[in-house]
C-alpha positions in Angstrom: -37.1 -4.4 -1.8 -37.3 -5.3 1.8 -35.6 -8.0 3.9 -36.9 -8.6 7.5 -38.8 -5.4 7.1 -35.6 -3.4 6.3 -35.5 -1.5 3.0 -32.3 -2.9 1.4 -31.7 0.5 -0.2 -30.9 1.8 3.3 -27.8 -0.4 3.5 -26.0 1.9 1.1 -27.1 4.9 3.2 -25.9 3.0 6.3 -22.5 2.4 4.8 -22.1 6.0 3.9 -23.1 7.2 7.4 -20.8 4.7 9.1 -17.9 5.6 6.8 -18.3 9.4 6.9 -19.7 9.7 10.5 -21.4 12.9 9.3 -24.8 13.3 7.7 -23.8 16.1 5.3 -20.8 14.2 4.0 -22.8 11.0 3.7 -25.4 12.9 1.7 -22.7 14.3 -0.6 -21.2 10.8 -1.0 -24.5 9.4 -2.2 -25.5 12.6 -4.2 -28.7 13.1 -2.2 -30.0 16.0 -0.2 -29.2 16.4 3.5 -32.9 16.0 4.5 -33.1 12.8 2.6 -30.0 11.4 4.4 -31.4 12.5 7.7 -34.6 10.7 7.0 -32.6 7.5 6.1 -30.7 7.8 9.4 -34.0 8.1 11.3 -35.4 5.0 9.6 -32.2 3.1 10.3 -32.3 4.1 14.0 -35.8 2.9 14.3 -35.2 -0.4 12.6 -31.9 -1.1 14.5 -33.1 0.4 17.8 -29.8 2.2 18.1 -28.8 5.9 17.5 -25.8 4.8 15.4 -24.3 8.3 15.5 -24.1 10.2 18.7 -22.8 13.8 19.3 -19.6 14.2 21.2 -19.4 18.0 20.5 -21.5 20.6 18.8 -19.9 19.8 15.4 -18.7 16.2 15.8 -20.5 12.8 15.8 -19.1 9.4 16.6 -20.2 5.8 16.0 -22.0 4.0 18.8 -20.5 0.6 19.9 -23.1 -1.2 17.7 -22.4 1.0 14.7 -18.7 0.2 15.0 -19.5 -3.5 15.0 -21.7 -3.0 11.9 -19.3 -0.9 9.9 -17.1 -3.7 8.6 -19.7 -6.4 7.9 -22.0 -3.8 6.1 -19.1 -2.7 3.8 -18.2 -6.3 3.1 -21.7 -7.2 2.2 -22.1 -4.3 -0.2 -18.7 -5.0 -1.8 -19.6 -8.7 -2.2 -22.9 -7.8 -3.9 -21.1 -5.4 -6.2 -18.5 -8.0 -7.1 -21.1 -10.7 -7.7 -23.2 -8.5 -10.0 -20.2 -7.0 -11.9 -18.2 -10.2 -12.4 -18.2 -11.7 -15.9 -19.0 -15.4 -15.9 -15.9 -15.9 -18.1 -12.9 -13.7 -18.4 -11.1 -13.2 -21.7 -8.1 -10.9 -21.2 -7.9 -10.2 -25.0 -11.4 -8.6 -25.1 -12.0 -7.6 -21.4 -12.4 -3.9 -20.7 -11.5 -3.4 -17.1 -10.0 -0.6 -15.0 -7.8 -1.5 -12.0 -6.5 0.8 -9.3 -3.3 0.0 -7.6 -1.5 1.8 -4.8 2.2 1.5 -4.5 5.3 3.6 -3.8 7.1 5.5 -6.5 10.0 3.0 -6.0 7.7 0.0 -6.6 6.1 1.8 -9.6 9.6 2.2 -11.1 10.8 -1.4 -10.7 7.4 -3.2 -10.9 5.1 -1.0 -13.0 7.0 -1.4 -16.3 7.1 -5.2 -16.4 3.5 -5.4 -15.3 2.4 -2.9 -18.1 4.4 -4.8 -20.7 2.4 -8.0 -19.8 -0.9 -6.1 -19.8 -0.3 -4.6 -23.2 0.7 -7.9 -24.7 -2.0 -10.1 -23.1 -4.9 -7.7 -22.2 -4.7 -4.7 -24.5 -8.0 -3.2 -23.3 -7.2 -3.4 -19.6 -6.3 0.0 -18.0 -4.5 0.6 -14.8 -4.0 3.7 -12.5 -1.1 3.7 -10.1 -1.8 5.7 -7.0 1.0 6.9 -4.7 1.1 4.8 -1.6 -0.3 6.6 1.5 -1.3 5.9 5.1 -4.8 5.3 3.9 -4.1 2.8 1.1 -5.0 -0.3 3.1 -8.3 1.3 4.1 -8.9 2.0 0.4 -8.4 -1.7 -0.4 -10.6 -2.7 2.5 -13.5 -0.5 1.3 -13.2 -1.4 -2.3 -11.9 1.9 -3.6 -8.6 0.3 -4.7 -8.1 -3.1 -6.1 -4.6 -3.7 -4.8 -1.9 -2.2 -2.6 1.7 -3.1 -2.9 3.5 -2.3 0.3 5.8 -3.6 3.1 4.9 -7.0 4.6 4.7 -5.4 8.0 2.6 -2.5 6.7 0.0 -2.8 9.5 2.3 -0.8 11.9 0.9 2.3 10.1 -2.6 1.4 11.3 -2.1 -0.1 14.8 -5.7 0.2 15.8 -7.1 -1.4 12.7 -7.9 -5.0 11.9 -8.1 -6.1 8.3 -9.6 -9.6 8.5 -11.0 -9.1 5.0 -7.6 -8.6 3.4 -5.2 -11.1 1.9 -1.6 -10.8 1.0 1.1 -12.4 -1.1 4.8 -11.6 -1.3 5.8 -10.0 -4.6 9.5 -9.5 -4.4 12.4 -8.9 -1.9 15.1 -6.3 -2.3 18.3 -5.5 -0.5 19.5 -2.2 0.9 22.9 -0.7 -0.2 24.7 2.5 0.5 25.2 5.0 -2.4 27.4 8.0 -3.0 28.5 10.1 -5.9 31.2 8.4 -8.0 33.5 11.5 -7.8 33.9 11.0 -4.1 36.8 8.9 -2.7 36.2 5.2 -2.5 34.2 4.5 0.7 34.7 0.7 0.8 37.0 0.8 3.8 34.7 3.1 5.8 31.4 1.3 5.9 31.1 0.2 9.6 27.9 1.2 11.4 29.5 4.1 13.4 31.3 5.4 10.3 28.2 5.4 8.1 26.1 6.9 10.8 28.6 9.8 11.1 28.6 10.6 7.4 26.4 13.5 6.2 23.4 11.7 4.7 20.0 12.0 3.0 17.2 10.5 5.0 14.0 9.1 3.5 10.7 9.7 5.2 7.5 8.2 3.9 3.9 9.4 4.3 5.1 12.8 5.7 7.2 11.8 8.7 7.8 8.0 8.9 11.4 7.0 8.6 12.2 4.3 6.0 13.3 0.9 7.3 17.0 1.5 6.6 17.0 4.9 8.3 15.3 3.6 11.4 18.3 1.2 11.8 20.7 4.2 11.8 18.5 6.2 14.3 17.7 3.5 16.8 20.6 4.1 19.1 21.3 6.9 21.5 23.4 9.0 19.1 21.4 10.1 16.1 22.6 9.7 12.5 24.1 12.7 10.7 21.0 13.4 8.5 21.4 16.8 6.9 18.5 16.4 4.4 15.1 14.7 4.4 13.3 13.6 1.2 10.0 11.7 0.6 11.3 9.0 -1.8 14.3 6.8 -2.6 14.4 8.3 -6.1 14.8 11.8 -4.7 17.5 10.5 -2.3 19.4 9.1 -5.3 19.1 12.4 -7.2 20.4 14.4 -4.3 23.3 12.0 -3.7 24.4 12.3 -7.3 25.0 16.0 -7.1 26.2 16.4 -3.5 28.7 14.9 -1.1 26.0 13.1 0.9 25.3 9.4 1.2 22.0 7.5 1.3 20.8 4.0 1.9 18.4 2.8 -0.8 17.0 -0.4 -2.4 19.7 -2.1 -4.5 17.5 -2.8 -7.5 16.6 0.9 -7.9 20.2 2.0 -7.2 21.7 -0.3 -9.9 19.1 0.8 -12.5 20.0 4.4 -11.8 23.7 4.1 -11.2 24.9 4.9 -14.7 22.5 7.8 -15.4 23.2 9.4 -12.0 26.9 8.5 -11.9 26.8 7.0 -8.4 28.8 4.3 -6.7 27.1 1.4 -4.8 28.6 -0.1 -1.6 27.6 -3.0 0.7 27.4 -1.7 4.3 29.4 -3.7 6.9 26.4 -4.1 9.2 23.1 -5.8 9.0 20.1 -4.1 7.3 16.7 -5.8 7.1 15.5 -7.1 3.7 12.8 -5.0 2.0 9.9 -7.4 1.4 7.1 -6.0 -0.7 3.7 -7.7 -0.8 0.5 -7.2 -2.7 -2.7 -6.8 -0.7 -6.3 -7.3 -1.9 -9.8 -7.7 -0.6 -10.8 -11.4 -0.1 -14.2 -10.7 -1.6 -12.5 -10.3 -5.0 -11.3 -13.9 -5.0 -14.4 -14.8 -6.9 -13.7 -12.3 -9.7 -11.7 -14.1 -12.5 -10.4 -10.8 -13.8 -9.1 -9.7 -10.4 -7.4 -13.1 -9.9 -5.9 -12.9 -13.4 -4.5 -9.4 -12.8 -3.1 -10.5 -9.4 -1.3 -13.5 -11.0 0.3 -11.2 -13.6 1.4 -8.8 -10.9 3.0 -11.6 -9.0 4.7 -12.8 -12.2 6.0 -9.3 -12.9 7.5 -9.3 -9.4 9.8 -12.2 -10.3 11.5 -9.9 -12.8 12.3 -7.2 -10.2 15.1 -8.7 -8.1 18.6 -8.7 -9.6 20.1 -12.0 -10.8 21.6 -14.2 -8.1 25.1 -13.3 -9.3 24.3 -9.6 -9.0 22.7 -10.1 -5.6 25.7 -12.1 -4.3 24.0 -15.5 -4.7 21.3 -14.6 -2.1 18.3 -16.9 -2.5 15.1 -15.4 -3.8 12.1 -15.5 -1.4 9.1 -17.6 -2.5 5.6 -16.1 -2.8 3.0 -17.2 -0.2 -0.6 -16.1 0.5 -2.0 -15.6 3.9 -4.8 -13.7 5.7 -4.2 -10.4 7.5 -5.7 -10.4 11.0 -4.7 -7.5 13.2 -1.0 -7.2 12.3 0.2 -8.5 9.0 2.5 -11.4 9.7 5.9 -11.5 8.1 6.1 -14.0 5.3 9.8 -14.8 6.0 
């Protein structure tokens, strides 16, 4: 089929070429031969009157300015076509057979995954869900349609400072509060929780995505004298496990700490200095708003988020944040 003399089949090849920026990888992505992909590139160059890919070294290509402008709209167009053709006119959760892919941290999977799956098993027994570990590429995977959702920090865009995600939407799922934890066998630390005292204590530091400090640890390290971090781990759960069997302290989300306190025999303390709230939001592609199954799943995920925070009594009567939806343009705005 042709539109304005362009073979519409070439749109899929164009998306692969713009995504991979490599003819061989684009061919592998589409399961075609390299000569076939090279031929598609030549036809696209002829139709668009632009080289699209240009060599910057012997083994490396980069997108031309026009190709960079085309990359987002082409991907959005193909994703919209896919969603239009795959959507069911009516969605019945009891009989629907769908598979959703969600990226979230191990912390979110522990506190949010269980209530979500309880709902799915009860209301949509044939729906399946795969939880992917959150990574620096998770937003891009939602933008290109590989993942359905990403649950992450509301200011998540600082991981991708050069990217713009005009096609993404977000809504707050839940808010958590940071606390200090230590093994219960240690002396009571309640009288020693000032900023300087905590920063001087041997501690476990949490770094995400390889080498990015967690929000709480960035507070301790933002002044001239560094915190006394003697161990670095990749998740809050690992920090809790290490604290339980050592004399180290850690700063972790309160909900996770209280759920693990008895099993790990740890004590929980309120620091005597300000730490930011941990606001987790769900992010999805705006093109999925016309998919009733996608909307239904999102509503259940947001509902599951309401069960995550501790009761107001347990949280010291702190008010619970309300869920709001907003577009992401450049940096993802705080919902507070």
